[in-house]
N, C-alpha and C positions, 0 to 999 in steps of 0.2 A: 296686333299692325295690321290698320286697318290703310293706313296711305303708306302706299311703297313711293320710296324715295320723296322724289319734289312731286310728283301724278299724286293730284286729289283728285279725285273721284267717288261721284257717291258710291260705294260698293252697299249700302243695302237698299239700293235702290228696288223698287217694285213696276211692274206694271200697272195701270191703272187702266181697265175694262173698261171703258167710259162708256156710258148711253147710247154715245153716238157712233159708237163702233161699233157695239151690239143690234143697234138700230138698222144698221148696212148690213149685217148678215142678218140679221131678218127679213131685211128688203128682200135680196137675195133668197132666199129659205123660200117666202110667199109666192117669187114669180117661179121656183122651178115648184111650188106643188103648183100650182097653177095649170106648167104648161105640160106639166103632169097628170094633171086632172085631164086638160083637152086631152092629149094624146093616151089617154083610158078610152076618153069615151069617142073617139077615131077610129081606135084599134075596132071596137066592142060592134062598131057602126058600119065598121071598112066589110061587113063579109067575112065568112070564111073560108080561107084558100083551098081548093081541096085537092088542091096537089101539093102532098104531104113529101117526106125524101120519104115515104116507099110507096113513092106514085100509089095518090089513092088510097093505103090503108091506113093515114092518120089524118082526120082533122083536125084543123090546124085553131085551135083557141084562143081569143086575145088576151085571155089571164097570161099565157105561156114568156107571151112579152115581156109582161109585168114581172113574172118572177127573174127571165134570164136576167132582164133587169138590174132587180136586185142585186142577183149574184155576183152581178159583175163586180157593181160596185162596192161589196160585202168583200170580194174579193179583193181589189184596188187599193181600198184605206183602210183595211185589215195590213195590207204589203209598208203600205207611206206609213204605218203606226209600229209594227214591227220594227221597220228598217231605222226609225227616229230611234229607239233602245240596242238594237244592231249597231249602230252607226257611234252611239256614245260607248257602246261599252269598247266599240275598238277603239277611243280615243284610249283606255286606261293600261290594254293589251299591247298598245302599241306607244307605252308612255308618251303621248304626243303633248305638247305643252301649248301651242300654238291656237287650240281651239276650246282652249278654258274658261274663256269668257263667254264662250255659246255654248259650254254642255245643256246649261236649262234647257235651251232652245232645242235640244236634239231629244232628252228625256219627256219634254212633254207633253210628245208624237204620241208617246204612248197611251197617256191618259183617258184613247178612244177603242185602247183593247179591248177591256171588262165590256162595252156596248157591243164592239165588232165582234166579239163572242156571242152575247145572246144573242144579235141578229143573224147570224149565221146559221146557229143550230135551230133560230127557228124557220127561218126561208128554210133548211135541207130537209124539215117536216113534214112543211107546208108543201112544197116548189118539187119533191126529188123524183117523181113517177115523171114530170116535162120535163125535168133536166138532165136525171141521168138514166142514159134510156138501159142499165146495167141494172136497175130497181126492181125490172120485172120479173116477174118467178119464172114466167114459161121460158124464159131462157133456159133454164137452167131445167128443165123439166125434159129429160130425152125421148117421151111416146109423142112430143106437142113439133106441129111442123115449124114451130117458131124455136125451135130448139136451135140455141146459139153456142156450138162448141168451144171457139174459140174464148167466148166471154163466159160459159161454164169454168174456163180453165182457171180461168183469173176467181172463180169467185171467192175464194176462201180468204182472198186478199179484203176482200169487203165483210163475208161474213161468217169466219170464224170467230166463233167457237160454235158455232147457229148452223141451221141446214143451209146450206146456200136457196136461195131465193129469197127467206124466211126474213130479215130483221138483220139492217148490217150492221154489229155490234161493233167486230171490229173495224168497222171502219167511222163510226159515232164516240168510239175511244177515243181514236188519235185524234180526231177533234177538240174533244172535250180536255185532253192531256195536253197537245199542244197549249190553247190557248191559255189554262191555267197554270202551266209554268210559264208563258211568256208573260201573265200575269204578275205570277210570283215574283219574278227577276227583278221586274217595270217597281214592284213595289218593293222590291229591298234594295234597288239605284237610290230610289227615294226617300228613301228612312235614312240609307248611310249618308249621300248627301244632305237631309237636314238634320242627321247628326255632327257633320263636318261643319256647318255652317258655327252652330252654336260651341262647339266643342276646338273646332280648329287641332292642327298640328299633321303631321302624314300619317299617321298611321291608318286613321278612313283612309289615302287615297290607296295605299296597301291591300286595303281590305276590299274599296272597289276595284282594284286589279284583279284578288283571286276572285270573286262574283265574278268579273267578263269573263275570264275564261272557262270558268265553268258554263255559262250563256253565251258563249260564243259555241260550242262544245253543240249543244241542245242546240243554238239553232242551225245549225250545218245538218243534222239529220233533220231538222221536225220543218226549213224549209223547202226541204226537195221533196219530201215527202208530201207536203201539204199540195205543195205545187201538182206534184201527179195524180194530190185524192181530191181538192177541189178545180181542177181544170183538165188536166189530162186524161181523166176516165168518163170526163163527156162524150170523150171521142174514143171507145174503149177497142176498137179496132187496131187502134193507131196504138204507137207508143214511138217517143223521142228517145234515147238516153242523154242529151241533153237540157232536156226539159226545165228540172228543177236549178241550173244553171239561165236559163231562158228565164221563167220566170222572176227569178231572184234577181233578175241584168235588170227589168222592166220594173218593177220595185223599188229596188235602189236606186235608180235615176229620177225618179218618183221620189224619193222621199228626200233625197236631196235636193229636188229642185224646194219642194217644200218648204227642208230646214232655210234653203237660201231666199225665198220670199220672206219669211216671217224675222228673218234676221235684218232684210235691209227696210221689210215695215217697222220693226220694233226702232232703226235707226230714223228715221223718217220723220217716228214722232220722239224723236230727243234723248227716247235710249241707249242704252251699250255704249256707251260716247269712247267706252275703248280700244272695242270693233273699227281696225280705220280698214282701207283700202288693200293693205296686206291680206288681212283673215277674208276680206270678201274676193280676192285673187284668186284665194285656197279655194274657194267653195262656186268658184265659176271653173275653176282647173277641175277640181272632182267630176262636175255635172257635166263639163267637157270630155273627159277623158272617160266617165263612165255609158254613153253616151256613146263611144264608139265601140265599146266594149259590148252591150248592149249589139251593135248593127256587127260584130263580128260574130257573135253567135248564133242571130235570126241568119247571115251567111253562110255560115258550118252546118245549121241544122238544113239551109235549103238546099245548098248545095252537094251535099249528100245524095240528099234524096233526089234529087232532081238528077247529078249522073248514076246512078243505080236505077233508076228508073225500074224500082221493085212495084208493081200496081200497091199492094198494100200500106205500103209508105208511100206510093205518090196519092193519094186518094186525099190528103189534107191537104194539098196547096192544089189539087187539080179544084175541088169544091169553095176552095176561096177567092183561087187563082181568074177559073173559065165562068165565072157567076157574075152575073150582070149588077148584081146587090153589092155582094165582096169584094169584087174585084179593084173597082176604082180605090178601094178604101185598101188596099195595099199597098198600094205607090204611096197615097196621102200619108200613112202608117210609117213608112220610109222618109219620106220627104220628112216630113213635121218629127223626127224621134232619129235623125241623120242627118240629111243635110242640113236644112236648116241651124243646127246646134253649131253645127259644124262650120257650116259657113259664117256663122254671126260671131261665133267663140273663140273663135283661129286666134284674136289677136291678143295681143299681152291689154290691150286699154279696154275690150269690149270684157275682160272677163275681172275688169276692178271698177265698172261703172256700173252702179247700180239699174239706169236707163236698161242698159241693152240684157243684165241680167233680171229684171223683172219679166223683161221681152220673150226669152228661153226658155225661163221655167215658168211662164204659161204655157205656153205652148207644147214642153216637154208635158207637161200636166195631163193635159187634151192628149196630148196624140199616146202617150201609154195607157192613159183612162180606153182609147183607140185602140190600143195594141188586143189590154183583155178583151175589148167586145169584140174581137176576129179571133180572139180564140174559143168563146163562150159560144157567139152565137149562131155560128153553120152546125156546130155538134146539136144543139140543140130546139133552133127557130127553122131550119133546112132555107126553103127557098123563101120565108115569110119576115129575116132580120131586118138590120135596117138600122139606121140612127138618125131618128123622129125627134119630135114634141116630147111623147115617151122618154126617150131615152137623154135628151137632154135634160129634161126636168126633174130625172130621178138623179141624174149626176149635179144639178145643182139643189136638190135637197140635201143630198148626204156630202158635199163636200160646202156646204155650210154651216153642216149639225159638224161636223167634225170640226171645224173651225171655232166654232160656238166650245166646245169641249176644250181643247186644246188650248187657246186662248183663257180661258175661266181657268185651268191648269196653271197658268203662266200667271197669272194673276195673284195663285195663292202665297208665292214663296218669295225669297229672294229671285231678284234674275240670273245674277252671277255669282257664282260659287266662291264666295269672296274668302276661303282659307284655301284654296286652290293650293297646293305647292308650286303650282309654275302660273302664278298670275302673271310674275314681275317676268316671266321667258316669253309671255302671250305679250306684253304688253311693249317689248323691244323686237315685235319679230319683225322681220323686212325682207321680204323677196323682192 
């Protein structure tokens, strides 16, 4: 049943990853690489500021900025990738029909995951001492003047079953397990999708639904713990009980923005004729709603810490708000991720028209990348952070690499799940 009723759509459509699209992406990649190169040279020749976070004990090296930038982009793009798989799974768990024609777009984001896992592990092995204060063995030695009781107390979370300060087996194991399972579920979803295309019938939908349920349970735990591991552990003395939610919200808005941009891009190229203003409106509502959700979490975290005024909690915001470097970015962060999307997407029409959505989703991707930069830099670079050519270049290199991998994956199979039992419902979807 390729033709549903009287609608004649080409359901065997494939995205043609043309030479000109590849060329555009490669151009951005080259520009990014050039900026990154200039940024690195500038960092190398820019002199070493001897004013480290510990006032003079820590000499700053240019490569720390490179490592921090690698880490920010690893975490940011891993999040976008896993959110694609998460949002895909949600559609099945919620028995959603509206999203049937854009399921493949969501799932395609997951194709970055295997690469992300390798990059993440590699970066950790090269850069761990420069990124994570807790990796220094002297912190766990009671006879050392730099012994740190608080970090020693948390040591087992990183080093179990080894001795604290040796090799962080438990930490690395979590990273490997999370990525392995994420890739496993992603591959499973791809497999079932491919079978559904060939065989049809609703049995694949039910199969996908139960696999989605397993994935969502695993994701609930792994997304939170990875947020503690990869981001919160940078500021080892500080912790926030809603940090897992906060990172998830930042990831989710970024992932939704990426999905929306790809859908609009494909529509602009004449694909996905089934997708109409109603579907676009739904994506717009998600982006709008979760931008507000992110703001709510940002504010909850900030307000309670501000109001309680306990030094070990407020230090997190003090080193961001009262810094000449990070202070302005705190406001840029709120402006780009809340005020702009809120004001632009408030009306019904704005959520239905590509122009507004392309603008807002692009702003949000940059905004949430800044959000991650703000989470990582102060704890790793102290006064030596900021967003310069190095950071912008790295962002462009990663962004274009991800685009290349994702669009390449999209081109390999049918764009629309043609045997999805709810295509008809999606076609008649009006809001």
